[in-house]
TIMAR-820326 format. One record per atom (N, C-alpha, C, CB): x negated, y, z negated; residue number from 0; residue in one letter; atom name. Coordinates in steps of 0.1 Angstrom, whole numbers. Each point is the difference from the previous one (the first is absolute). Last residue first. Glycine has a CB too. Layout:
% TIMAR-820326
X Y Z NUM A CA
...
//
This chain:
% TIMAR-820326
95 -47 198 241 X N
-22 3 -5 241 X CA
-8 -12 14 241 X C
2 -2 -41 241 X CB
49 4 34 240 X N
-4 10 5 240 X CA
-12 3 0 240 X C
17 5 -4 240 X CB
7 -28 -28 239 X N
-6 -8 14 239 X CA
-5 7 14 239 X C
17 -16 -10 239 X CB
-21 19 -44 238 X N
8 8 3 238 X CA
-4 -6 20 238 X C
0 24 -28 238 X CB
-18 -35 -21 237 X N
2 -8 12 237 X CA
13 -1 14 237 X C
-13 -11 -21 237 X CB
-14 37 -26 236 X N
17 -4 5 236 X CA
9 -11 7 236 X C
-5 19 2 236 X CB
-45 -2 -4 235 X N
4 -4 -10 235 X CA
11 2 -3 235 X C
-15 1 -5 235 X CB
8 16 46 234 X N
-6 -16 2 234 X CA
1 -1 -18 234 X C
-22 -2 28 234 X CB
36 43 -20 233 X N
8 -8 5 233 X CA
-9 -14 0 233 X C
15 20 14 233 X CB
-34 11 -30 232 X N
7 -5 -6 232 X CA
10 -6 -3 232 X C
-11 8 2 232 X CB
-24 5 30 231 X N
-6 -6 -13 231 X CA
11 -3 -8 231 X C
-21 13 -1 231 X CB
33 20 34 230 X N
-7 -12 5 230 X CA
-1 -12 -6 230 X C
-9 15 8 230 X CB
10 26 -32 229 X N
14 -6 9 229 X CA
-3 -14 3 229 X C
5 21 13 229 X CB
-33 8 -21 228 X N
2 -2 -9 228 X CA
11 -8 1 228 X C
-12 18 -8 228 X CB
-26 -12 51 227 X N
11 4 -12 227 X CA
7 -6 -13 227 X C
2 9 18 227 X CB
-30 -13 34 226 X N
1 -6 -13 226 X CA
1 11 -10 226 X C
-14 -19 8 226 X CB
8 17 43 225 X N
12 6 -6 225 X CA
3 -5 -14 225 X C
9 1 23 225 X CB
-42 -17 9 224 X N
0 15 3 224 X CA
13 9 -10 224 X C
-11 -7 29 224 X CB
13 -41 -22 223 X N
-14 3 -5 223 X CA
-2 16 0 223 X C
-9 -24 11 223 X CB
47 -5 2 222 X N
2 8 -13 222 X CA
-13 6 -4 222 X C
18 -14 -7 222 X CB
-9 -22 42 221 X N
3 17 7 221 X CA
0 13 -11 221 X C
18 -12 17 221 X CB
-31 -39 -27 220 X N
-7 15 6 220 X CA
4 9 3 220 X C
-10 -9 6 220 X CB
29 -21 -43 219 X N
4 0 13 219 X CA
-10 13 7 219 X C
27 -11 -7 219 X CB
-38 -11 -49 218 X N
13 9 11 218 X CA
-6 1 11 218 X C
13 15 -14 218 X CB
-32 -44 -30 217 X N
3 2 19 217 X CA
11 5 4 217 X C
-10 -19 4 217 X CB
-27 18 -53 216 X N
10 -7 4 216 X CA
6 4 11 216 X C
2 -5 -19 216 X CB
-44 1 -16 215 X N
7 5 4 215 X CA
14 -8 7 215 X C
-21 13 -1 215 X CB
-28 -11 -40 214 X N
13 -4 9 214 X CA
7 6 11 214 X C
4 -7 -19 214 X CB
-43 13 -16 213 X N
-1 -4 12 213 X CA
11 -7 3 213 X C
-22 2 -2 213 X CB
6 10 -43 212 X N
13 -8 10 212 X CA
-6 -7 13 212 X C
19 21 -6 212 X CB
-38 19 -21 211 X N
1 -9 -3 211 X CA
1 -18 7 211 X C
6 23 -12 211 X CB
-1 31 10 210 X N
2 -9 15 210 X CA
-1 -13 -3 210 X C
-9 15 15 210 X CB
-10 21 -56 209 X N
16 -2 15 209 X CA
-2 -9 9 209 X C
5 23 4 209 X CB
-30 -25 -43 208 X N
10 -5 1 208 X CA
10 -5 15 208 X C
-6 14 -23 208 X CB
-32 20 2 207 X N
-3 -13 4 207 X CA
10 -14 2 207 X C
-19 10 -11 207 X CB
26 39 -12 206 X N
0 -7 16 206 X CA
-8 -10 7 206 X C
5 19 1 206 X CB
26 -21 -47 205 X N
-11 10 5 205 X CA
0 -4 18 205 X C
-18 0 -27 205 X CB
60 -18 5 204 X N
-2 14 -9 204 X CA
-13 4 -2 204 X C
19 -5 -13 204 X CB
12 -27 50 203 X N
-14 8 -7 203 X CA
3 11 -9 203 X C
-14 -5 21 203 X CB
44 -33 3 202 X N
3 6 -10 202 X CA
-16 6 -9 202 X C
25 -16 2 202 X CB
-21 -7 38 201 X N
-14 -4 -6 201 X CA
2 2 -10 201 X C
-14 3 12 201 X CB
53 -23 23 200 X N
-5 7 0 200 X CA
-17 3 -9 200 X C
27 3 9 200 X CB
9 -34 22 199 X N
-9 -5 -10 199 X CA
-14 14 0 199 X C
9 -33 5 199 X CB
49 10 13 198 X N
-15 14 4 198 X CA
-9 -6 -20 198 X C
19 37 20 198 X CB
30 -64 10 197 X N
-14 -3 -7 197 X CA
-8 13 -1 197 X C
0 -25 10 197 X CB
50 14 1 196 X N
-11 9 9 196 X CA
-13 -3 -10 196 X C
16 23 13 196 X CB
25 -55 -14 195 X N
-7 11 -6 195 X CA
-8 5 12 195 X C
0 -9 -26 195 X CB
18 -40 30 194 X N
15 12 4 194 X CA
-3 13 -11 194 X C
22 -23 6 194 X CB
-53 -9 -16 193 X N
0 1 19 193 X CA
8 15 3 193 X C
4 -30 6 193 X CB
-31 7 -49 192 X N
13 13 3 192 X CA
4 3 13 192 X C
-7 11 -17 192 X CB
-28 -46 6 191 X N
11 -3 -9 191 X CA
17 13 -3 191 X C
-27 -16 -12 191 X CB
-20 16 46 190 X N
7 -12 0 190 X CA
13 -5 -10 190 X C
-25 -4 7 190 X CB
-2 49 -10 189 X N
4 -3 17 189 X CA
10 -16 1 189 X C
-29 14 10 189 X CB
3 -13 -48 188 X N
16 11 -4 188 X CA
5 1 14 188 X C
-8 19 -22 188 X CB
-38 -40 20 187 X N
10 -9 -7 187 X CA
18 9 -2 187 X C
-28 -12 -16 187 X CB
-16 30 37 186 X N
13 -5 10 186 X CA
10 -10 -8 186 X C
-16 1 21 186 X CB
-13 29 -44 185 X N
11 6 10 185 X CA
8 -13 10 185 X C
-18 25 0 185 X CB
-4 -21 -54 184 X N
-6 -10 15 184 X CA
12 5 9 184 X C
-12 -27 -9 184 X CB
-3 63 -28 183 X N
6 -11 2 183 X CA
1 -6 12 183 X C
9 7 -15 183 X CB
-35 32 -1 182 X N
-2 -8 -8 182 X CA
10 -7 4 182 X C
-11 10 -16 182 X CB
22 25 22 181 X N
-11 -1 9 181 X CA
-5 -6 -9 181 X C
-2 17 15 181 X CB
49 -15 -18 180 X N
-8 8 -6 180 X CA
-7 -8 11 180 X C
4 9 -27 180 X CB
39 -8 43 179 X N
1 -10 -13 179 X CA
-17 9 0 179 X C
19 -31 3 179 X CB
37 42 16 178 X N
-13 7 1 178 X CA
-10 -12 -12 178 X C
13 32 5 178 X CB
38 -36 23 177 X N
-7 2 -11 177 X CA
-18 -1 3 177 X C
24 -11 -14 177 X CB
27 22 43 176 X N
-13 1 -4 176 X CA
-6 -5 -15 176 X C
4 17 17 176 X CB
40 -13 3 175 X N
-6 -7 11 175 X CA
-17 4 -4 175 X C
24 3 20 175 X CB
29 5 -48 174 X N
-15 3 4 174 X CA
-3 -9 8 174 X C
-8 9 -19 174 X CB
52 -8 -11 173 X N
1 5 12 173 X CA
-16 4 1 173 X C
29 9 -1 173 X CB
-10 -52 -29 172 X N
-4 15 2 172 X CA
-6 5 8 172 X C
1 0 -15 172 X CB
18 -49 2 171 X N
1 22 7 171 X CA
-2 10 5 171 X C
2 -3 -8 171 X CB
-20 -38 -19 170 X N
6 -3 15 170 X CA
6 11 7 170 X C
5 -20 -7 170 X CB
-43 29 -31 169 X N
14 -6 2 169 X CA
10 -3 13 169 X C
-2 11 -20 169 X CB
-49 -24 -1 168 X N
3 10 9 168 X CA
16 -2 2 168 X C
-26 -1 12 168 X CB
-6 -18 -54 167 X N
3 -5 9 167 X CA
7 19 12 167 X C
4 -34 -18 167 X CB
-20 32 -31 166 X N
-3 -11 2 166 X CA
6 -6 15 166 X C
-1 -1 -27 166 X CB
1 46 -1 165 X N
10 -5 7 165 X CA
0 -19 4 165 X C
0 29 9 165 X CB
-37 -1 -23 164 X N
10 5 -7 164 X CA
13 -8 -1 164 X C
-11 20 5 164 X CB
-28 -27 25 163 X N
-3 -2 -5 163 X CA
12 4 -19 163 X C
-22 0 28 163 X CB
28 3 20 162 X N
-5 -14 -1 162 X CA
-2 1 -16 162 X C
-12 -6 27 162 X CB
18 52 -14 161 X N
10 -9 3 161 X CA
2 -12 -4 161 X C
-2 10 14 161 X CB
-36 24 -36 160 X N
7 -4 12 160 X CA
10 -13 5 160 X C
-19 11 2 160 X CB
-12 7 -43 159 X N
6 9 10 159 X CA
1 0 12 159 X C
-4 7 -13 159 X CB
-27 -40 -6 158 X N
10 10 -10 158 X CA
4 9 12 158 X C
-14 2 -27 158 X CB
-14 -42 39 157 X N
7 -6 -13 157 X CA
8 10 -11 157 X C
-20 -16 3 157 X CB
9 20 56 156 X N
-3 0 -11 156 X CA
5 -5 -16 156 X C
-6 13 17 156 X CB
16 -13 38 155 X N
-4 -15 -8 155 X CA
-9 2 -13 155 X C
-1 -13 24 155 X CB
31 46 -2 154 X N
6 -7 2 154 X CA
-7 -13 -7 154 X C
9 15 19 154 X CB
-15 37 -3 153 X N
-7 -7 -8 153 X CA
3 -16 -3 153 X C
-3 24 -8 153 X CB
36 13 19 152 X N
-13 4 -1 152 X CA
-9 -18 -11 152 X C
9 38 2 152 X CB
38 -26 34 151 X N
-4 0 -15 151 X CA
-14 -5 0 151 X C
23 -3 -10 151 X CB
8 41 36 150 X N
-8 -15 6 150 X CA
-4 -5 -19 150 X C
-17 11 34 150 X CB
49 26 2 149 X N
-3 -7 -19 149 X CA
-9 -14 2 149 X C
30 7 -13 149 X CB
-16 41 43 148 X N
0 -17 6 148 X CA
-3 -6 -15 148 X C
-12 1 29 148 X CB
42 45 -8 147 X N
-14 -2 -3 147 X CA
-2 -16 2 147 X C
-2 22 -16 147 X CB
40 12 16 146 X N
-7 -1 15 146 X CA
-13 -10 0 146 X C
8 26 7 146 X CB
26 -11 -41 145 X N
-9 13 4 145 X CA
-12 -5 9 145 X C
6 13 -23 145 X CB
31 -45 3 144 X N
2 15 2 144 X CA
-9 10 8 144 X C
11 -5 -20 144 X CB
-36 -37 3 143 X N
13 -4 16 143 X CA
10 17 3 143 X C
8 -35 -12 143 X CB
-30 30 -31 142 X N
-8 2 13 142 X CA
4 -1 13 142 X C
-14 -5 -12 142 X CB
35 -1 -26 141 X N
3 16 0 141 X CA
-14 1 16 141 X C
8 10 -38 141 X CB
2 -51 22 140 X N
14 2 8 140 X CA
-3 16 3 140 X C
20 -19 -13 140 X CB
-49 -8 -11 139 X N
-2 -1 14 139 X CA
12 10 5 139 X C
-11 -28 1 139 X CB
10 29 -48 138 X N
-14 10 11 138 X CA
0 -7 12 138 X C
-20 7 -19 138 X CB
52 -24 -8 137 X N
0 12 2 137 X CA
-7 4 9 137 X C
4 1 -17 137 X CB
-7 -39 4 136 X N
9 -3 10 136 X CA
0 14 6 136 X C
14 -19 -11 136 X CB
-43 8 -27 135 X N
0 -2 11 135 X CA
4 1 10 135 X C
-4 -5 -10 135 X CB
9 38 -27 134 X N
7 -17 5 134 X CA
-7 -5 5 134 X C
18 3 4 134 X CB
-30 45 -32 133 X N
7 -8 5 133 X CA
-2 -17 5 133 X C
2 24 3 133 X CB
-16 8 -32 132 X N
6 -6 -8 132 X CA
8 -4 14 132 X C
-2 13 -27 132 X CB
-55 -10 21 131 X N
13 14 1 131 X CA
13 -12 -8 131 X C
-7 20 31 131 X CB
-48 -26 -42 130 X N
15 -6 9 130 X CA
15 12 -1 130 X C
-8 -31 -8 130 X CB
-47 44 6 129 X N
10 -3 -3 129 X CA
7 -7 2 129 X C
-3 11 -2 129 X CB
-30 21 16 128 X N
-4 -15 -7 128 X CA
3 -10 -7 128 X C
-10 9 3 128 X CB
13 43 8 127 X N
3 -4 7 127 X CA
2 -18 -2 127 X C
-10 25 9 127 X CB
17 24 -41 126 X N
-8 -16 -2 126 X CA
4 -4 12 126 X C
1 -9 -26 126 X CB
-5 58 26 125 X N
4 -7 1 125 X CA
-4 -12 1 125 X C
8 15 4 125 X CB
-32 21 2 124 X N
4 0 -16 124 X CA
7 -13 0 124 X C
3 27 -7 124 X CB
-38 -10 49 123 X N
17 -5 2 123 X CA
-2 2 -17 123 X C
9 -23 26 123 X CB
-41 53 -6 122 X N
2 -12 -4 122 X CA
15 -10 -2 122 X C
-21 12 -9 122 X CB
-9 24 50 121 X N
14 3 -18 121 X CA
-4 -12 -3 121 X C
27 13 2 121 X CB
-54 2 33 120 X N
9 11 0 120 X CA
10 -3 -12 120 X C
-4 4 26 120 X CB
-46 -19 -3 119 X N
9 0 -11 119 X CA
10 6 -6 119 X C
-14 -5 -1 119 X CB
-12 -6 52 118 X N
-3 11 -17 118 X CA
8 -3 -4 118 X C
-8 20 1 118 X CB
7 -41 43 117 X N
-11 -2 -14 117 X CA
-1 7 -15 117 X C
-12 -2 19 117 X CB
34 10 32 116 X N
-17 3 -4 116 X CA
-3 -1 -11 116 X C
-2 14 13 116 X CB
46 -15 -5 115 X N
-3 -5 15 115 X CA
-17 0 -5 115 X C
23 13 21 115 X CB
0 -8 -64 114 X N
4 5 12 114 X CA
-7 -7 8 114 X C
4 21 -5 114 X CB
12 -47 -43 113 X N
-9 2 8 113 X CA
3 11 15 113 X C
-6 -26 -11 113 X CB
15 4 -42 112 X N
6 -1 11 112 X CA
-11 11 10 112 X C
27 -7 -12 112 X CB
-30 -35 -31 111 X N
2 18 3 111 X CA
2 0 13 111 X C
-15 10 -16 111 X CB
12 -35 -35 110 X N
10 1 18 110 X CA
3 10 8 110 X C
11 -13 -6 110 X CB
-46 -12 -37 109 X N
4 10 7 109 X CA
12 -4 8 109 X C
-23 9 -1 109 X CB
15 -47 -40 108 X N
-10 11 12 108 X CA
7 8 8 108 X C
-15 -16 4 108 X CB
23 -13 -50 107 X N
6 -4 17 107 X CA
-9 5 11 107 X C
27 3 -6 107 X CB
-34 12 -36 106 X N
-2 -9 -2 106 X CA
-3 -9 12 106 X C
11 6 -19 106 X CB
-13 41 20 105 X N
-12 -2 -14 105 X CA
2 -16 1 105 X C
3 25 -21 105 X CB
33 -4 38 104 X N
-7 3 9 104 X CA
-19 -8 -8 104 X C
23 27 11 104 X CB
32 -34 -18 103 X N
-9 5 -4 103 X CA
-11 0 7 103 X C
11 -4 -16 103 X CB
35 17 30 102 X N
-3 -9 -1 102 X CA
-6 3 -3 102 X C
5 -10 7 102 X CB
37 16 -20 101 X N
-6 6 6 101 X CA
-12 -6 -2 101 X C
15 18 0 101 X CB
40 -25 0 100 X N
-13 -10 -9 100 X CA
-9 12 11 100 X C
6 -37 -8 100 X CB
42 23 9 99 X N
-2 16 -3 99 X CA
-14 -3 -1 99 X C
22 12 -12 99 X CB
-5 -53 40 98 X N
0 8 -12 98 X CA
-3 16 2 98 X C
-7 -22 -12 98 X CB
23 4 56 97 X N
-7 -2 -10 97 X CA
1 6 -14 97 X C
-11 -2 17 97 X CB
43 6 25 96 X N
0 -14 -11 96 X CA
-13 -1 -1 96 X C
20 -16 6 96 X CB
-14 51 14 95 X N
8 0 -8 95 X CA
-1 -10 -6 95 X C
11 12 9 95 X CB
-43 -10 20 94 X N
-1 9 -13 94 X CA
14 2 -3 94 X C
-24 13 5 94 X CB
32 -32 36 93 X N
-10 -13 -10 93 X CA
-6 13 -10 93 X C
-11 -24 21 93 X CB
34 43 8 92 X N
12 -14 0 92 X CA
-11 -3 -12 92 X C
15 -11 30 92 X CB
-34 43 -10 91 X N
8 7 -6 91 X CA
11 -14 -7 91 X C
-5 25 18 91 X CB
-28 -39 14 90 X N
-12 7 -10 90 X CA
15 -2 -11 90 X C
-24 22 17 90 X CB
47 -28 23 89 X N
-11 -16 -4 89 X CA
-2 11 -18 89 X C
-22 -14 35 89 X CB
20 42 2 88 X N
16 -3 -12 88 X CA
1 -10 -6 88 X C
15 9 13 88 X CB
-51 3 12 87 X N
0 12 -14 87 X CA
14 -2 -6 87 X C
-16 21 12 87 X CB
2 -49 28 86 X N
-9 -3 -11 86 X CA
6 7 -8 86 X C
-21 -4 9 86 X CB
36 17 27 85 X N
9 -11 -4 85 X CA
-4 -8 -11 85 X C
6 -1 21 85 X CB
-28 41 1 84 X N
10 4 -9 84 X CA
13 -14 -5 84 X C
-5 29 13 84 X CB
-37 -33 12 83 X N
-2 2 -9 83 X CA
14 7 -6 83 X C
-25 -1 6 83 X CB
29 -34 29 82 X N
-7 12 -3 82 X CA
0 -1 -15 82 X C
6 14 21 82 X CB
8 -51 -4 81 X N
-9 3 16 81 X CA
-6 12 -5 81 X C
16 -8 21 81 X CB
-16 -33 -62 80 X N
5 13 10 80 X CA
-1 2 10 80 X C
-2 9 -11 80 X CB
-9 -50 -27 79 X N
-8 8 10 79 X CA
13 7 9 79 X C
-24 -18 1 79 X CB
15 -12 -52 78 X N
9 5 7 78 X CA
-6 9 14 78 X C
13 0 -25 78 X CB
-26 -38 -12 77 X N
-6 7 8 77 X CA
6 8 10 77 X C
-13 -14 -4 77 X CB
21 -13 -46 76 X N
4 -2 8 76 X CA
-8 15 16 76 X C
23 -16 -22 76 X CB
-28 -12 -30 75 X N
1 6 3 75 X CA
4 -6 14 75 X C
-11 12 -18 75 X CB
31 -24 -27 74 X N
-5 -4 13 74 X CA
-6 11 7 74 X C
18 -16 1 74 X CB
5 15 -45 73 X N
-19 6 3 73 X CA
0 -15 8 73 X C
-15 18 -27 73 X CB
61 -7 16 72 X N
-2 -15 -2 72 X CA
-22 -1 5 72 X C
36 -10 11 72 X CB
-13 55 -4 71 X N
7 -6 -16 71 X CA
-3 -13 -6 71 X C
20 12 7 71 X CB
-52 11 34 70 X N
20 -6 0 70 X CA
-2 2 -21 70 X C
7 -28 30 70 X CB
-40 51 3 69 X N
0 -7 -6 69 X CA
10 -5 -8 69 X C
-19 6 5 69 X CB
-7 14 43 68 X N
7 6 -9 68 X CA
4 -12 -13 68 X C
9 17 22 68 X CB
-42 11 19 67 X N
1 -22 -6 67 X CA
3 7 -9 67 X C
-19 -21 7 67 X CB
20 54 35 66 X N
3 -4 -12 66 X CA
-2 -15 -10 66 X C
14 18 11 66 X CB
-20 18 41 65 X N
1 -13 -10 65 X CA
2 2 -10 65 X C
-11 -10 8 65 X CB
3 29 51 64 X N
7 4 -17 64 X CA
7 -10 -9 64 X C
6 20 10 64 X CB
-46 -25 29 63 X N
17 -4 -1 63 X CA
4 5 -11 63 X C
1 -21 10 63 X CB
-43 31 27 62 X N
2 3 -14 62 X CA
15 2 -1 62 X C
-23 10 -5 62 X CB
-18 -20 50 61 X N
15 0 -6 61 X CA
4 1 -12 61 X C
1 -9 14 61 X CB
-46 31 12 60 X N
4 -11 -5 60 X CA
17 0 -6 60 X C
-28 -2 -5 60 X CB
-3 32 27 59 X N
6 -10 11 59 X CA
2 -13 -11 59 X C
-15 8 26 59 X CB
-4 41 -40 58 X N
-10 -14 7 58 X CA
8 -7 2 58 X C
-19 -1 -9 58 X CB
42 36 -6 57 X N
-9 4 9 57 X CA
-14 -6 2 57 X C
12 19 -4 57 X CB
31 -33 -20 56 X N
0 7 13 56 X CA
-12 5 9 56 X C
19 6 -10 56 X CB
-26 -21 -39 55 X N
3 -11 13 55 X CA
4 5 13 55 X C
8 -16 -17 55 X CB
-9 49 -25 54 X N
-13 -11 9 54 X CA
2 -6 13 54 X C
-7 -8 -21 54 X CB
46 19 1 53 X N
-4 12 6 53 X CA
-17 -1 1 53 X C
22 15 -10 53 X CB
3 -50 -13 52 X N
6 -4 12 52 X CA
-9 23 12 52 X C
36 -28 -18 52 X CB
-47 14 -26 51 X N
-5 -6 8 51 X CA
5 -1 10 51 X C
-6 -7 -13 51 X CB
27 35 -15 50 X N
-14 5 1 50 X CA
-5 -11 4 50 X C
-3 17 -16 50 X CB
43 -30 6 49 X N
4 14 17 49 X CA
-15 7 -2 49 X C
34 12 -1 49 X CB
-24 -49 -33 48 X N
3 -6 15 48 X CA
-1 15 8 48 X C
19 -25 -6 48 X CB
-26 21 -45 47 X N
-8 3 10 47 X CA
3 -2 13 47 X C
-11 -2 -14 47 X CB
40 -4 -20 46 X N
-6 14 1 46 X CA
-12 4 6 46 X C
12 1 -18 46 X CB
29 -39 5 45 X N
-7 1 17 45 X CA
-11 14 -1 45 X C
25 -10 17 45 X CB
-5 -33 -56 44 X N
-1 16 7 44 X CA
-11 -2 11 44 X C
5 17 -24 44 X CB
2 -52 -6 43 X N
9 6 0 43 X CA
2 13 2 43 X C
0 -15 -9 43 X CB
-42 -8 18 42 X N
6 -5 -14 42 X CA
15 11 4 42 X C
-27 -6 -24 42 X CB
1 4 69 41 X N
-6 7 -14 41 X CA
10 -10 -12 41 X C
-5 31 11 41 X CB
-8 -35 43 40 X N
12 -8 -12 40 X CA
-8 0 -11 40 X C
13 -17 15 40 X CB
-19 31 42 39 X N
-5 4 -17 39 X CA
11 -4 -5 39 X C
-15 21 -1 39 X CB
1 -44 50 38 X N
4 10 -8 38 X CA
4 3 -15 38 X C
2 -1 20 38 X CB
-27 -5 32 37 X N
-2 -5 -11 37 X CA
19 7 -11 37 X C
-38 -2 6 37 X CB
10 -12 53 36 X N
12 2 -13 36 X CA
-1 3 -15 36 X C
8 -14 15 36 X CB
-46 -1 22 35 X N
7 16 6 35 X CA
14 0 -8 35 X C
-10 1 27 35 X CB
-39 -18 -40 34 X N
9 -4 -4 34 X CA
9 10 13 34 X C
-9 -10 -30 34 X CB
-38 0 26 33 X N
5 3 7 33 X CA
14 -5 0 33 X C
-20 4 6 33 X CB
-18 8 -34 32 X N
7 -14 -5 32 X CA
10 -4 13 32 X C
0 6 -28 32 X CB
-17 39 24 31 X N
-11 -12 -2 31 X CA
5 -14 -3 31 X C
-14 16 -9 31 X CB
49 13 7 30 X N
-3 2 12 30 X CA
-18 -7 -2 30 X C
21 26 6 30 X CB
1 -24 -43 29 X N
7 -6 6 29 X CA
-8 1 8 29 X C
20 0 -6 29 X CB
-42 23 -23 28 X N
-1 -9 3 28 X CA
10 -13 7 28 X C
-15 11 -15 28 X CB
25 37 16 27 X N
-14 -1 8 27 X CA
-4 -16 -7 27 X C
-10 31 2 27 X CB
47 -22 -20 26 X N
7 10 12 26 X CA
-16 -9 7 26 X C
18 32 -9 26 X CB
-22 -25 -38 25 X N
10 -11 8 25 X CA
4 -1 16 25 X C
10 3 -23 25 X CB
-36 31 -2 24 X N
-7 -10 0 24 X CA
11 -12 2 24 X C
-20 12 -15 24 X CB
38 24 21 23 X N
-10 6 7 23 X CA
-10 -14 4 23 X C
2 27 -15 23 X CB
31 -22 -24 22 X N
10 3 19 22 X CA
-10 -4 8 22 X C
15 24 -2 22 X CB
-32 -41 -46 21 X N
10 12 4 21 X CA
7 -4 15 21 X C
-17 21 -13 21 X CB
-10 -51 -26 20 X N
11 2 11 20 X CA
11 10 -1 20 X C
-5 -22 1 20 X CB
-30 16 -33 19 X N
-7 5 18 19 X CA
10 -3 4 19 X C
-22 -5 7 19 X CB
28 -2 -53 18 X N
4 13 8 18 X CA
-6 5 9 18 X C
6 5 -15 18 X CB
10 -57 -1 17 X N
-12 11 1 17 X CA
6 17 1 17 X C
-16 -21 14 17 X CB
57 -14 -31 16 X N
-5 -1 15 16 X CA
-22 9 -7 16 X C
39 7 23 16 X CB
1 -15 -50 15 X N
-10 -9 4 15 X CA
-4 3 8 15 X C
7 -12 -5 15 X CB
25 43 0 14 X N
-6 -2 -14 14 X CA
-8 -9 3 14 X C
16 6 -16 14 X CB
1 17 59 13 X N
8 -15 -7 13 X CA
-9 -1 -11 13 X C
9 -15 21 13 X CB
-13 50 2 12 X N
12 0 1 12 X CA
4 -11 -15 12 X C
0 6 30 12 X CB
-39 -4 4 11 X N
-4 6 -17 11 X CA
16 1 -7 11 X C
-26 20 6 11 X CB
34 -52 36 10 X N
-10 19 2 10 X CA
-8 -7 -17 10 X C
25 32 14 10 X CB
-12 -77 13 9 X N
6 11 -9 9 X CA
-12 10 6 9 X C
13 -14 -25 9 X CB
14 -26 55 8 X N
-14 11 -3 8 X CA
5 7 -10 8 X C
-11 6 22 8 X CB
29 -42 15 7 X N
-2 2 -18 7 X CA
-8 4 -7 7 X C
6 -12 0 7 X CB
0 -3 47 6 X N
13 6 -1 6 X CA
0 1 -18 6 X C
14 -13 27 6 X CB
-43 7 22 5 X N
-6 1 -17 5 X CA
15 5 -4 5 X C
-32 8 -2 5 X CB
17 -25 50 4 X N
8 7 -3 4 X CA
-9 -1 -15 4 X C
25 -3 18 4 X CB
-29 -3 41 3 X N
-7 -2 -14 3 X CA
8 5 -14 3 X C
-21 2 14 3 X CB
42 -21 37 2 X N
-2 19 -9 2 X CA
-8 -12 -16 2 X C
34 26 10 2 X CB
-31 -42 51 1 X N
0 -1 -20 1 X CA
0 12 -5 1 X C
-15 -18 -2 1 X CB
40 6 51 0 X N
-10 6 -6 0 X CA
0 -3 -17 0 X C
2 20 20 0 X CB
//
């Protein structure tokens, strides 16, 4: 079974995303592009995950709880979890490591929290678009402890990426997946990093980019009728039973 995915989508909780990035807009755009599963990955927060999941459940789209965390080394890492509860535990861990600064909406943009009807219910005052004090190794371990998957984001980019900031992928780094941006040459990275699963996601900050990469992964046909977040994460963890 081929599963169409986009594992890197921001809502308007990320100050750099357009305010059109609301739960219903995101879910409906994903369905228009025939995606089977998406992940919500706002900067250093999972505040809108539950609302997106509530919308998606009614419409048959699978949503993975997640966030894009910026490490102490200024490396962006997409962290995906099996449950909302696990993502909230990570959020607490991340919030404790962020600087005690407030967002400046007039300069950086608003950080919007939605309900499942796309009503704005609050604005997050905490400055989210900032590096945490968590190291790359600590973040990967914490994600693993919470049953999740840590994926270095957009490794082809010249900033905020594992390769641009460290210069290489540490050989003992306990990761199975690497993400490349929508602009990267997919086959080049497949060939270069054969020991990893190469994912290509949109990093969408506006509706028109959701699903733009048109990427798929394959799971056994027997799982076709029972696609769950656990099945997807097991694939990303390279668990043999998938």
